[in-house]
C-alpha positions as CSV (number, residue, x, y, z in Angstrom):
1,M,11.4,4.2,-12.4
2,E,11.9,2.7,-9.0
3,R,9.0,1.1,-7.2
4,S,8.6,2.1,-3.6
5,S,7.4,-0.1,-0.7
6,A,4.3,2.1,-0.5
7,S,3.4,1.2,-4.0
8,L,3.9,-2.5,-3.0
9,L,1.1,-2.2,-0.5
10,H,-1.1,-0.7,-3.1
11,L,-0.4,-3.4,-5.6
12,D,-1.0,-6.3,-3.2
13,N,-3.6,-8.6,-4.7
14,W,-3.0,-11.7,-2.6
15,E,-6.7,-12.6,-2.4
16,I,-6.8,-12.7,-6.2
17,I,-3.6,-14.7,-6.6
18,A,-4.7,-17.2,-3.9
19,R,-7.7,-18.1,-5.9
20,F,-5.5,-19.5,-8.7
21,L,-3.4,-21.7,-6.4
22,P,-4.1,-25.5,-6.4
23,P,-6.0,-27.1,-3.6
24,D,-3.9,-28.0,-0.5
25,W,-1.1,-25.7,-1.7
26,D,-0.4,-24.8,1.9
27,T,-0.3,-28.4,3.1
28,Q,2.1,-29.2,0.3
29,A,4.5,-26.5,1.6
30,R,5.0,-28.6,4.7
31,Q,5.1,-32.0,3.0
32,L,7.7,-30.8,0.4
33,G,10.0,-29.2,3.0
34,A,9.4,-25.6,2.2
35,I,8.3,-25.0,5.8
36,R,10.2,-27.2,8.3
37,R,10.1,-25.3,11.5
38,A,7.5,-22.9,13.0
39,R,10.2,-20.8,14.4
40,Y,10.1,-17.8,12.1
41,N,7.7,-17.7,9.1
42,S,5.5,-20.7,9.5
43,D,2.6,-19.4,7.4
44,P,2.9,-20.7,3.8
45,S,1.1,-17.7,2.4
46,V,3.7,-15.3,3.9
47,V,6.5,-17.5,2.6
48,L,5.0,-17.6,-0.9
49,R,4.4,-13.9,-0.9
50,I,8.0,-13.1,0.0
51,L,9.3,-15.5,-2.6
52,L,7.0,-14.0,-5.3
53,L,8.1,-10.6,-4.2
54,H,11.7,-11.5,-4.8
55,L,11.1,-13.3,-8.1
56,T,8.8,-10.7,-9.6
57,W,10.6,-7.5,-8.6
58,G,14.0,-8.9,-9.4
59,G,15.8,-7.1,-6.6
60,S,18.6,-8.3,-4.3
61,L,17.9,-10.5,-1.3
62,T,18.6,-7.5,0.9
63,E,16.0,-5.5,-1.0
64,T,13.5,-8.3,-0.8
65,A,14.0,-8.5,3.0
66,A,13.5,-4.8,3.3
67,R,10.4,-4.7,1.2
68,A,8.9,-7.7,3.1
69,S,9.5,-5.8,6.3
70,A,8.1,-2.5,5.0
71,A,5.0,-4.3,3.7
72,G,4.5,-5.9,7.1
73,L,4.9,-9.4,5.9
74,A,7.8,-10.5,8.0
75,Q,10.9,-9.4,9.8
76,T,13.6,-11.3,7.9
77,S,17.1,-10.9,6.6
78,A,18.7,-11.4,3.2
79,V,20.1,-14.7,4.5
80,G,16.6,-15.7,5.7
81,V,15.1,-15.0,2.2
82,F,18.0,-17.0,0.6
83,K,17.4,-20.0,2.9
84,R,13.6,-19.9,2.1
85,L,14.3,-19.7,-1.6
86,R,16.8,-22.5,-1.4
87,G,14.4,-24.8,0.5
88,C,11.3,-24.1,-1.6
89,G,12.4,-25.6,-5.0
90,A,10.2,-28.7,-4.8
91,W,7.2,-26.7,-3.6
92,L,7.6,-24.1,-6.3
93,Q,7.9,-26.8,-8.9
94,W,4.7,-28.5,-7.5
95,L,2.9,-25.2,-7.7
96,A,4.0,-24.6,-11.3
97,Q,2.7,-28.0,-12.4
């Protein structure tokens, strides 16, 4: 059964997820290099939501970019998702500890 973007909006529980994040998680995004420029997605919560979307749904980078756009998170490309994922390793590791 394929999940649609409409069901993504219905399943969005960001407020609940954010309660479980460590203090200063958004500040750490900048300090650990996950967010370097304020040119595109400068909001750590949007970046984390896109990454979680990709990691939990298991789709391609193109599909993740399309779902992020359909959900109103950000206008990004598959390459943009890839670059964010590539640059967030230290931050995701910090969050997991």
